[in-house]
N, CA, C and O atoms as CSV, one atom per row, in Angstrom:
chain,resi,resn,atom,element,x,y,z
A,1,UNK,N,N,126.419,104.860,80.032
A,1,UNK,CA,C,125.023,105.080,80.358
A,1,UNK,C,C,124.542,103.950,81.273
A,1,UNK,O,O,124.928,102.794,81.100
A,2,UNK,N,N,123.713,104.289,82.229
A,2,UNK,CA,C,123.202,103.333,83.188
A,2,UNK,C,C,121.985,102.606,82.620
A,2,UNK,O,O,121.160,103.199,81.925
A,3,UNK,N,N,121.888,101.305,82.930
A,3,UNK,CA,C,120.705,100.553,82.517
A,3,UNK,C,C,119.527,100.948,83.392
A,3,UNK,O,O,119.670,101.113,84.604
A,4,UNK,N,N,118.375,101.098,82.777
A,4,UNK,CA,C,117.150,101.418,83.503
A,4,UNK,C,C,116.311,100.153,83.543
A,4,UNK,O,O,115.918,99.624,82.504
A,5,UNK,N,N,116.040,99.674,84.746
A,5,UNK,CA,C,115.287,98.426,84.869
A,5,UNK,C,C,113.784,98.692,84.805
A,5,UNK,O,O,113.324,99.815,85.011
A,6,UNK,N,N,113.047,97.646,84.517
A,6,UNK,CA,C,111.596,97.737,84.491
A,6,UNK,C,C,111.071,98.119,85.868
A,6,UNK,O,O,110.090,98.855,85.975
A,7,UNK,N,N,111.713,97.627,86.920
A,7,UNK,CA,C,111.311,97.993,88.283
A,7,UNK,C,C,111.507,99.478,88.548
A,7,UNK,O,O,110.680,100.106,89.208
A,8,UNK,N,N,112.609,100.049,88.032
A,8,UNK,CA,C,112.844,101.492,88.179
A,8,UNK,C,C,111.719,102.288,87.519
A,8,UNK,O,O,111.207,103.250,88.092
A,9,UNK,N,N,111.343,101.878,86.313
A,9,UNK,CA,C,110.274,102.560,85.583
A,9,UNK,C,C,108.950,102.403,86.320
A,9,UNK,O,O,108.190,103.361,86.457
A,10,UNK,N,N,108.680,101.197,86.790
A,10,UNK,CA,C,107.428,100.910,87.503
A,10,UNK,C,C,107.303,101.787,88.751
A,10,UNK,O,O,106.245,102.365,89.002
A,11,UNK,N,N,108.383,101.883,89.531
A,11,UNK,CA,C,108.332,102.687,90.758
A,11,UNK,C,C,108.132,104.170,90.447
A,11,UNK,O,O,107.359,104.847,91.125
A,12,UNK,N,N,108.825,104.677,89.424
A,12,UNK,CA,C,108.678,106.089,89.054
A,12,UNK,C,C,107.272,106.343,88.524
A,12,UNK,O,O,106.650,107.343,88.879
A,13,UNK,N,N,106.763,105.447,87.676
A,13,UNK,CA,C,105.416,105.615,87.118
A,13,UNK,C,C,104.370,105.609,88.227
A,13,UNK,O,O,103.407,106.373,88.173
A,14,UNK,N,N,104.548,104.759,89.223
A,14,UNK,CA,C,103.612,104.701,90.342
A,14,UNK,C,C,103.630,106.012,91.122
A,14,UNK,O,O,102.579,106.527,91.504
A,15,UNK,N,N,104.822,106.549,91.357
A,15,UNK,CA,C,104.951,107.819,92.077
A,15,UNK,C,C,104.287,108.948,91.284
A,15,UNK,O,O,103.615,109.802,91.864
A,16,UNK,N,N,104.474,108.955,89.965
A,16,UNK,CA,C,103.846,109.964,89.118
A,16,UNK,C,C,102.322,109.835,89.152
A,16,UNK,O,O,101.609,110.837,89.214
A,17,UNK,N,N,101.833,108.605,89.112
A,17,UNK,CA,C,100.400,108.335,89.162
A,17,UNK,C,C,99.806,108.835,90.475
A,17,UNK,O,O,98.747,109.463,90.487
A,18,UNK,N,N,100.497,108.552,91.583
A,18,UNK,CA,C,100.021,109.024,92.890
A,18,UNK,C,C,100.016,110.551,92.953
A,18,UNK,O,O,99.061,111.152,93.446
A,19,UNK,N,N,101.082,111.176,92.455
A,19,UNK,CA,C,101.178,112.638,92.470
A,19,UNK,C,C,100.097,113.279,91.603
A,19,UNK,O,O,99.713,114.426,91.830
A,20,UNK,N,N,99.612,112.539,90.618
A,20,UNK,CA,C,98.582,113.047,89.712
A,20,UNK,C,C,97.177,112.762,90.237
A,20,UNK,O,O,96.198,113.060,89.554
A,21,UNK,N,N,97.059,112.192,91.436
A,21,UNK,CA,C,95.754,111.943,92.029
A,21,UNK,C,C,95.169,110.580,91.718
A,21,UNK,O,O,93.962,110.392,91.868
A,22,UNK,N,N,95.972,109.628,91.293
A,22,UNK,CA,C,95.551,108.247,91.016
A,22,UNK,C,C,94.424,108.140,89.990
A,22,UNK,O,O,93.444,107.435,90.231
A,23,UNK,N,N,94.544,108.829,88.841
A,23,UNK,CA,C,93.469,108.763,87.842
A,23,UNK,C,C,93.415,107.401,87.146
A,23,UNK,O,O,94.440,106.757,86.919
A,24,UNK,N,N,92.194,106.985,86.817
A,24,UNK,CA,C,92.006,105.734,86.079
A,24,UNK,C,C,92.441,105.905,84.626
A,24,UNK,O,O,92.276,106.977,84.045
A,25,UNK,N,N,92.995,104.848,84.046
A,25,UNK,CA,C,93.288,104.825,82.621
A,25,UNK,C,C,94.472,105.662,82.168
A,25,UNK,O,O,94.557,106.021,80.994
A,26,UNK,N,N,95.384,105.978,83.073
A,26,UNK,CA,C,96.514,106.827,82.682
A,26,UNK,C,C,97.848,106.098,82.779
A,26,UNK,O,O,98.903,106.732,82.762
A,27,UNK,N,N,97.810,104.771,82.881
A,27,UNK,CA,C,99.044,104.011,83.110
A,27,UNK,C,C,100.060,104.171,81.977
A,27,UNK,O,O,101.259,104.263,82.239
A,28,UNK,N,N,99.603,104.206,80.731
A,28,UNK,CA,C,100.544,104.353,79.612
A,28,UNK,C,C,101.275,105.699,79.660
A,28,UNK,O,O,102.486,105.767,79.449
A,29,UNK,N,N,100.531,106.753,79.937
A,29,UNK,CA,C,101.138,108.083,79.984
A,29,UNK,C,C,102.148,108.185,81.121
A,29,UNK,O,O,103.227,108.750,80.943
A,30,UNK,N,N,101.808,107.642,82.286
A,30,UNK,CA,C,102.730,107.699,83.419
A,30,UNK,C,C,103.962,106.819,83.166
A,30,UNK,O,O,105.075,107.191,83.539
A,31,UNK,N,N,103.770,105.679,82.547
A,31,UNK,CA,C,104.898,104.798,82.217
A,31,UNK,C,C,105.869,105.518,81.264
A,31,UNK,O,O,107.081,105.509,81.474
A,32,UNK,N,N,105.313,106.137,80.219
A,32,UNK,CA,C,106.155,106.848,79.257
A,32,UNK,C,C,106.854,108.048,79.888
A,32,UNK,O,O,108.016,108.319,79.585
A,33,UNK,N,N,106.157,108.766,80.761
A,33,UNK,CA,C,106.774,109.899,81.443
A,33,UNK,C,C,107.903,109.416,82.350
A,33,UNK,O,O,108.962,110.041,82.407
A,34,UNK,N,N,107.683,108.309,83.057
A,34,UNK,CA,C,108.715,107.749,83.930
A,34,UNK,C,C,109.933,107.330,83.118
A,34,UNK,O,O,111.066,107.616,83.505
A,35,UNK,N,N,109.710,106.661,82.009
A,35,UNK,CA,C,110.807,106.232,81.151
A,35,UNK,C,C,111.586,107.434,80.629
A,35,UNK,O,O,112.817,107.424,80.623
A,36,UNK,N,N,110.872,108.467,80.192
A,36,UNK,CA,C,111.524,109.669,79.677
A,36,UNK,C,C,112.353,110.338,80.771
A,36,UNK,O,O,113.500,110.712,80.527
A,37,UNK,N,N,111.795,110.495,81.966
A,37,UNK,CA,C,112.523,111.133,83.062
A,37,UNK,C,C,113.772,110.349,83.436
A,37,UNK,O,O,114.844,110.930,83.602
A,38,UNK,N,N,113.640,109.027,83.570
A,38,UNK,CA,C,114.784,108.197,83.952
A,38,UNK,C,C,115.865,108.209,82.869
A,38,UNK,O,O,117.056,108.212,83.178
A,39,UNK,N,N,115.451,108.216,81.607
A,39,UNK,CA,C,116.407,108.265,80.499
A,39,UNK,C,C,117.158,109.594,80.506
A,39,UNK,O,O,118.374,109.625,80.315
A,40,UNK,N,N,116.432,110.693,80.726
A,40,UNK,CA,C,117.074,112.000,80.798
A,40,UNK,C,C,118.036,112.087,81.977
A,40,UNK,O,O,119.128,112.641,81.852
A,41,UNK,N,N,117.631,111.540,83.121
A,41,UNK,CA,C,118.500,111.549,84.294
A,41,UNK,C,C,119.775,110.752,84.031
A,41,UNK,O,O,120.869,111.177,84.403
A,42,UNK,N,N,119.629,109.606,83.393
A,42,UNK,CA,C,120.790,108.763,83.103
A,42,UNK,C,C,121.735,109.446,82.121
A,42,UNK,O,O,122.951,109.271,82.200
A,43,UNK,N,N,121.179,110.222,81.200
A,43,UNK,CA,C,121.990,110.917,80.206
A,43,UNK,C,C,122.502,112.259,80.723
A,43,UNK,O,O,123.337,112.897,80.081
A,44,UNK,N,N,122.002,112.687,81.885
A,44,UNK,CA,C,122.417,113.967,82.441
A,44,UNK,C,C,121.743,115.151,81.786
A,44,UNK,O,O,122.273,116.261,81.821
A,45,UNK,N,N,120.574,114.933,81.183
A,45,UNK,CA,C,119.853,116.015,80.507
A,45,UNK,C,C,118.495,116.250,81.143
A,45,UNK,O,O,117.494,116.377,80.437
A,46,UNK,N,N,118.449,116.307,82.453
A,46,UNK,CA,C,117.189,116.457,83.175
A,46,UNK,C,C,116.629,117.857,82.952
A,46,UNK,O,O,117.344,118.854,83.048
A,47,UNK,N,N,115.325,117.906,82.651
A,47,UNK,CA,C,114.634,119.188,82.521
A,47,UNK,C,C,113.699,119.340,83.711
A,47,UNK,O,O,113.167,118.352,84.216
A,48,UNK,N,N,113.500,120.561,84.156
A,48,UNK,CA,C,112.633,120.814,85.294
A,48,UNK,C,C,111.183,120.669,84.870
A,48,UNK,O,O,110.788,121.114,83.792
A,49,UNK,N,N,110.395,120.040,85.733
A,49,UNK,CA,C,108.976,119.843,85.472
A,49,UNK,C,C,108.194,120.434,86.635
A,49,UNK,O,O,108.741,120.598,87.726
A,50,UNK,N,N,106.921,120.758,86.419
A,50,UNK,CA,C,106.117,121.268,87.527
A,50,UNK,C,C,105.986,120.224,88.624
A,50,UNK,O,O,106.049,119.024,88.356
A,51,UNK,N,N,105.805,120.677,89.855
A,51,UNK,CA,C,105.709,119.773,90.997
A,51,UNK,C,C,104.513,118.843,90.875
A,51,UNK,O,O,104.611,117.671,91.237
A,52,UNK,N,N,103.401,119.329,90.380
A,52,UNK,CA,C,102.200,118.511,90.226
A,52,UNK,C,C,101.817,118.505,88.757
A,52,UNK,O,O,101.680,119.564,88.144
A,53,UNK,N,N,101.647,117.335,88.199
A,53,UNK,CA,C,101.249,117.250,86.799
A,53,UNK,C,C,99.734,117.256,86.694
A,53,UNK,O,O,99.031,116.890,87.636
A,54,UNK,N,N,99.250,117.669,85.559
A,54,UNK,CA,C,97.822,117.599,85.312
A,54,UNK,C,C,97.542,116.324,84.524
A,54,UNK,O,O,98.447,115.521,84.298
A,55,UNK,N,N,96.306,116.137,84.110
A,55,UNK,CA,C,95.947,114.942,83.346
A,55,UNK,C,C,96.875,114.768,82.159
A,55,UNK,O,O,97.218,115.733,81.474
A,56,UNK,N,N,97.272,113.544,81.926
A,56,UNK,CA,C,98.178,113.249,80.828
A,56,UNK,C,C,97.456,112.460,79.749
A,56,UNK,O,O,96.579,111.647,80.040
A,57,UNK,N,N,97.829,112.704,78.519
A,57,UNK,CA,C,97.367,111.872,77.423
A,57,UNK,C,C,98.576,111.563,76.560
A,57,UNK,O,O,99.615,112.210,76.691
A,58,UNK,N,N,98.452,110.603,75.702
A,58,UNK,CA,C,99.582,110.166,74.898
A,58,UNK,C,C,99.324,110.467,73.440
A,58,UNK,O,O,98.256,110.159,72.909
A,59,UNK,N,N,100.310,111.070,72.793
A,59,UNK,CA,C,100.257,111.342,71.359
A,59,UNK,C,C,101.214,110.362,70.710
A,59,UNK,O,O,102.393,110.330,71.065
A,60,UNK,N,N,100.737,109.568,69.773
A,60,UNK,CA,C,101.587,108.566,69.139
A,60,UNK,C,C,101.698,108.851,67.645
A,60,UNK,O,O,100.718,109.209,66.992
A,61,UNK,N,N,102.893,108.686,67.125
A,61,UNK,CA,C,103.112,108.687,65.696
A,61,UNK,C,C,104.288,107.770,65.412
A,61,UNK,O,O,104.867,107.212,66.344
A,62,UNK,N,N,104.653,107.602,64.166
A,62,UNK,CA,C,105.729,106.674,63.835
A,62,UNK,C,C,107.085,107.157,64.324
A,62,UNK,O,O,107.956,106.336,64.612
A,63,UNK,N,N,107.288,108.462,64.426
A,63,UNK,CA,C,108.597,109.002,64.790
A,63,UNK,C,C,108.834,109.017,66.289
A,63,UNK,O,O,109.955,108.761,66.728
A,64,UNK,N,N,107.822,109.307,67.086
A,64,UNK,CA,C,108.051,109.472,68.527
A,64,UNK,C,C,106.765,109.254,69.303
A,64,UNK,O,O,105.659,109.357,68.772
A,65,UNK,N,N,106.951,108.949,70.577
A,65,UNK,CA,C,105.836,108.831,71.504
A,65,UNK,C,C,106.185,109.693,72.702
A,65,UNK,O,O,107.162,109.418,73.398
A,66,UNK,N,N,105.398,110.735,72.952
A,66,UNK,CA,C,105.666,111.661,74.045
A,66,UNK,C,C,104.411,111.881,74.867
A,66,UNK,O,O,103.309,111.904,74.321
A,67,UNK,N,N,104.569,112.045,76.204
A,67,UNK,CA,C,103.413,112.438,76.999
A,67,UNK,C,C,103.077,113.906,76.729
A,67,UNK,O,O,103.969,114.727,76.520
A,68,UNK,N,N,101.806,114.218,76.736
A,68,UNK,CA,C,101.347,115.585,76.525
A,68,UNK,C,C,100.565,116.000,77.759
A,68,UNK,O,O,99.677,115.270,78.200
A,69,UNK,N,N,100.876,117.152,78.320
A,69,UNK,CA,C,100.175,117.629,79.500
A,69,UNK,C,C,99.037,118.534,79.075
A,69,UNK,O,O,99.237,119.480,78.314
A,70,UNK,N,N,97.846,118.245,79.566
A,70,UNK,CA,C,96.676,119.056,79.251
A,70,UNK,C,C,96.085,119.594,80.543
A,70,UNK,O,O,96.132,118.930,81.578
A,71,UNK,N,N,95.526,120.802,80.482
A,71,UNK,CA,C,94.900,121.397,81.659
A,71,UNK,C,C,93.572,120.734,81.924
A,71,UNK,O,O,92.838,120.392,80.996
A,72,UNK,N,N,93.259,120.549,83.214
A,72,UNK,CA,C,91.968,119.988,83.595
A,72,UNK,C,C,90.904,121.059,83.461
A,72,UNK,O,O,91.132,122.225,83.785
A,73,UNK,N,N,89.748,120.655,82.983
A,73,UNK,CA,C,88.655,121.604,82.892
A,73,UNK,C,C,87.928,121.634,84.224
A,73,UNK,O,O,87.769,120.603,84.877
A,74,UNK,N,N,87.488,122.816,84.625
A,74,UNK,CA,C,86.773,122.969,85.887
A,74,UNK,C,C,85.285,122.826,85.619
A,74,UNK,O,O,84.726,123.504,84.757
A,75,UNK,N,N,84.651,121.931,86.372
A,75,UNK,CA,C,83.222,121.741,86.225
A,75,UNK,C,C,82.565,122.050,87.557
A,75,UNK,O,O,83.156,121.829,88.615
A,76,UNK,N,N,81.359,122.554,87.507
A,76,UNK,CA,C,80.657,122.952,88.733
A,76,UNK,C,C,80.058,121.776,89.424
A,76,UNK,O,O,79.431,121.929,90.472
């Protein structure tokens, strides 16, 4: 298995943040998503994701920490 550096995670998280429209306060979710993607790529278990992500939030419990994708609400 390949080592994933903090710089690798940082660059991927930044790219995810930009693709998501640079929202404020989403750094933890993008960091976790970047780590998950890089880990899956290193293990050869990459899953396809949508080209553009929507707002992300983080669900935490003792067993796991996963990003959760939620739909944006449309406001007039």
